[in-house]
C-alpha positions in Angstrom: -8.2 29.0 44.2 -9.2 25.4 44.8 -7.7 22.2 43.4 -10.4 21.7 40.8 -9.7 25.1 39.3 -6.0 24.3 38.9 -6.7 21.0 37.0 -6.2 21.3 33.2 -7.5 19.0 30.6 -4.7 17.4 28.5 -4.4 18.9 25.1 -6.3 16.9 22.5 -4.0 15.1 20.0 -4.9 15.9 16.4 -4.5 12.9 14.1 -4.7 12.2 10.4 -4.8 8.8 8.8 -3.4 7.8 5.4 -4.7 4.3 4.5 -6.2 2.9 1.3 -8.1 0.1 3.0 -11.5 1.5 3.8 -12.2 -1.0 6.6 -8.9 -0.4 8.4 -9.1 3.4 7.9 -12.6 3.6 9.3 -11.8 1.2 12.1 -8.8 3.3 13.3 -10.8 6.5 13.0 -13.6 5.0 15.1 -11.2 3.7 17.8 -9.3 7.0 18.0 -12.4 9.4 17.9 -14.1 7.4 20.7 -11.1 7.9 23.0 -10.8 10.9 25.2 -7.9 13.2 24.3 -7.7 12.1 20.7 -9.3 13.7 17.6 -9.3 12.6 14.0 -8.9 15.7 11.8 -9.0 14.0 8.5 -8.6 10.6 6.8 -7.1 10.0 3.4 -6.9 7.3 0.7 -3.8 8.8 -1.0 -0.7 10.5 0.2 -1.1 13.3 -2.3 -4.3 14.5 -0.7 -2.9 14.4 2.8 0.1 16.5 1.7 -2.1 19.0 -0.1 -4.1 19.6 3.1 -1.2 19.2 5.7 -1.1 22.8 6.7 -4.9 23.2 7.0 -5.2 19.9 9.0 -2.1 20.8 11.2 -2.0 17.2 12.7 0.2 16.4 15.6 0.4 12.8 14.4 0.0 11.1 11.1 -0.7 7.4 10.8 0.8 6.3 7.5 0.5 3.1 5.4 3.4 2.3 3.1 1.7 0.6 0.1 -0.6 3.2 -1.3 -2.0 4.1 -4.7 0.2 6.7 -6.4 2.9 8.0 -4.1 4.0 5.4 -1.5 4.1 6.1 2.2 7.9 6.5 2.4 7.8 9.3 -0.1 4.9 10.8 1.7 6.7 10.7 5.1 9.6 12.7 3.6 7.3 15.3 2.1 5.2 15.8 5.2 8.3 16.1 7.4 9.7 18.7 5.1 6.4 20.7 5.2 5.7 20.2 8.9 8.8 19.0 10.7 7.0 18.9 14.1 4.3 16.5 12.9 5.0 13.0 14.2 4.5 10.1 11.8 3.8 6.5 12.8 4.0 3.9 10.0 1.2 1.3 10.3 1.7 -1.5 7.8 1.8 -5.2 7.2 5.4 -5.1 6.0 8.2 -6.0 8.4 11.3 -6.3 6.1 14.5 -4.5 7.0 14.7 -2.3 4.0 11.3 -0.8 4.3 11.7 -0.2 8.0 14.9 1.7 7.6 13.7 3.6 4.6 10.7 4.8 6.6 12.8 5.7 9.7 15.3 7.6 7.5 12.5 9.4 5.7 11.4 10.8 9.1 9.0 8.3 10.7 9.1 8.3 14.5 7.4 5.0 15.0 6.6 1.7 13.1 3.7 -0.6 13.9 2.3 -3.7 12.2 -1.4 -4.0 11.6 -1.8 -7.2 13.6 -1.3 -5.2 16.8 -4.0 -5.0 19.5 -6.1 -1.8 19.2 -5.0 -0.4 22.5 -1.4 -0.5 21.2 -2.2 2.1 18.6 -3.5 4.5 21.2 -0.4 3.9 23.4 1.8 4.5 20.4 0.2 7.9 19.6 0.6 9.0 23.2 4.1 7.7 23.3 5.3 9.5 20.2 3.7 12.8 21.5 5.7 12.3 24.7 9.0 12.0 22.7 9.0 8.2 22.4 9.6 6.0 19.4 6.9 3.3 19.4 7.6 0.1 17.5 6.1 -3.3 17.3 8.3 -5.9 19.1 9.5 -7.6 15.9 10.5 -4.2 14.4 12.3 -3.2 17.6 14.3 -6.4 17.6 15.2 -5.8 13.9 16.5 -2.3 14.7 18.5 -3.5 17.6 20.0 -6.4 15.6 21.0 -4.0 12.8 23.2 -2.1 15.2 24.9 -5.3 16.3 25.8 -6.2 12.7 29.3 -5.7 11.2 29.2 -2.3 9.7 32.0 -3.2 7.3 29.9 -5.9 5.5 30.6 -6.2 1.8 26.9 -7.1 1.3 24.3 -4.6 0.3 21.2 -4.2 2.5 19.1 -6.3 0.0 21.8 -9.1 -0.2 21.9 -9.1 3.6 18.1 -9.5 3.7 18.2 -12.4 1.2 20.9 -14.1 3.2 19.0 -13.7 6.5 15.9 -15.2 4.9 18.0 -18.1 3.5 19.4 -18.7 7.0 15.8 -19.1 8.3 15.2 -21.9 5.8 13.2 -19.9 3.3 13.1 -21.1 -0.3 14.0 -19.0 -3.3 10.3 -18.7 -4.2 9.3 -17.7 -0.7 12.0 -15.0 -0.5 11.0 -13.7 -4.0 7.4 -13.4 -2.9 8.3 -11.8 0.5 10.6 -9.2 -1.2 8.2 -8.6 -4.2 10.8 -9.5 -6.8 11.1 -12.5 -9.2 13.0 -15.7 -8.5 15.8 -14.8 -11.0 16.5 -11.6 -9.1 17.0 -13.7 -5.9 19.3 -16.1 -7.8 21.4 -13.0 -8.9 21.6 -11.8 -5.3 22.8 -15.2 -4.1 25.4 -15.4 -6.8 26.7 -12.0 -5.7 26.7 -13.1 -2.1 28.7 -16.2 -2.9 31.2 -14.1 -4.9 31.6 -11.4 -2.2 31.9 -13.9 0.6 34.2 -16.2 -1.4 32.0 -19.3 -0.7 30.4 -21.9 -2.9 27.3 -23.0 -1.1 24.4 -21.8 1.0 25.7 -23.5 4.1 29.2 -21.9 3.7 27.6 -18.4 3.1 25.4 -18.7 6.2 28.2 -20.0 8.4 30.6 -17.2 7.3 27.9 -14.5 7.7 27.1 -15.6 11.2 30.8 -15.9 12.2 31.5 -12.4 10.8 28.3 -10.9 12.2 27.0 -10.0 8.7 23.5 -11.2 9.6 
């Protein structure tokens, strides 16, 4: 038997996309389908449809947006992992805040990418997760590492920590409210709770104490 006969083609990776932006969804599908070793099995606008067909599609990898009509991506991840535990899920989103990242990872996502990545990074991530890796955008990876370096006995909730981190970066109440998709009064309430829990009376004192005690 010669060497050519012994060579085997790599198994084609079967992929589904759940993304409500038609342009992005079609762009990803075109990129993936035009790459050897990859095959788009189906694309979906809504999580509900992807879940309904998950056994028929039998994807190796699902690319999942978070903000979707109807069921959001985090709920979708949990349901897909329950139905097909071996399917790998990569979040592909515009959101980089701590809470969403950790909710997605806890729900069962194995990777987390932001949509401003280079196209080749998406293909690398699909290969990586199939090989047992956990592909993440650089900013997301830094966030995950930083979270493990924080004081685990913090009196602050995850959202309060996030608000304080944004404050420490010089963000205004309005900007923080917009970034976290809440109103400004909610941010003021979080800050009052932060001051009370940390026993401080100003933003500067709160940030100084949080840094000193590794709360952020």
